[in-house]
C-alpha positions as CSV (number, residue, x, y, z in Angstrom):
1,X,0.0,0.0,0.0
2,X,1.1,3.5,-0.7
3,X,-1.5,5.2,1.6
4,X,-4.3,4.3,3.9
5,X,-7.0,6.6,5.2
6,X,-10.0,5.9,7.5
7,X,-13.3,7.6,7.7
8,X,-15.8,6.9,10.4
9,X,-17.1,3.6,9.0
10,X,-15.0,3.1,5.8
11,X,-11.4,2.9,4.7
12,X,-9.5,4.0,1.6
13,X,-6.3,2.7,0.1
14,X,-4.0,3.8,-2.7
15,X,-1.7,1.1,-4.1
16,X,1.8,1.7,-5.3
17,X,0.6,1.8,-8.9
18,X,-2.0,4.5,-8.1
19,X,-5.2,2.5,-7.9
20,X,-7.8,3.4,-5.2
21,X,-9.6,0.8,-3.2
22,X,-12.2,1.1,-0.4
23,X,-14.2,-1.0,2.0
24,X,-16.6,-0.6,4.9
25,X,-19.9,1.4,5.0
26,X,-21.3,2.6,1.7
27,X,-24.6,3.7,3.1
28,X,-24.2,7.3,1.7
29,X,-22.1,6.4,-1.3
30,X,-18.8,7.0,0.6
31,X,-17.0,4.4,-1.7
32,X,-17.9,6.2,-4.8
33,X,-20.9,4.3,-6.2
34,X,-24.6,4.3,-5.6
35,X,-25.6,2.3,-2.5
36,X,-28.4,-0.2,-2.5
37,X,-29.3,-3.1,-0.1
38,X,-26.6,-5.4,-1.6
39,X,-23.7,-3.0,-1.1
40,X,-24.3,-0.8,2.0
41,X,-21.5,-2.7,3.8
42,X,-18.6,-3.8,1.6
43,X,-16.5,-6.4,3.4
44,X,-13.6,-6.8,0.9
45,X,-11.8,-3.8,-0.7
46,X,-13.2,-2.9,-4.1
47,X,-11.5,-0.8,-6.7
48,X,-12.9,2.8,-6.9
49,X,-12.7,3.9,-10.5
50,X,-11.7,7.5,-11.0
51,X,-13.3,9.0,-14.0
52,X,-11.4,11.1,-16.6
53,X,-11.9,14.8,-16.0
54,X,-13.0,17.1,-18.8
55,X,-11.8,20.7,-18.6
56,X,-13.4,22.7,-21.4
57,X,-12.6,20.6,-24.5
58,X,-9.4,19.1,-23.2
59,X,-9.6,15.6,-21.7
60,X,-7.3,15.1,-18.7
61,X,-5.9,11.9,-17.0
62,X,-6.2,12.1,-13.2
63,X,-3.4,10.5,-11.1
64,X,-4.5,10.1,-7.5
65,X,-1.8,11.2,-5.0
66,X,-3.8,11.3,-1.8
67,X,-7.2,10.1,-0.4
68,X,-9.0,11.2,2.8
69,X,-12.1,9.7,4.4
70,X,-14.5,11.6,6.6
71,X,-17.6,10.6,8.4
72,X,-19.9,10.2,5.4
73,X,-17.6,11.2,2.5
74,X,-14.4,10.4,0.7
75,X,-12.2,12.7,-1.3
76,X,-9.1,12.4,-3.5
77,X,-6.3,14.8,-4.5
78,X,-5.0,14.3,-8.0
79,X,-2.5,15.6,-10.5
80,X,-3.9,15.9,-14.0
81,X,-2.2,15.8,-17.4
82,X,-3.6,16.0,-20.9
83,X,-4.5,12.8,-22.7
84,X,-2.8,12.8,-26.0
């Protein structure tokens, strides 16, 4: 692991290759996807896909450098670079 962060009821992980995983409570979408009865509690880490960011007409690739978990939210800090 490159970084671990804990929220109140969920945890986030960045791997050495920059992928983001999370597990724990997803009751309010803390793990980055819509919650329903089958995924309100995620027992094993699942990969959290980070979408490409569009800034005006230029598409950017987001490289995650840090994650933070709060009580009912998660956030990521990223570096962006143009996709050629």
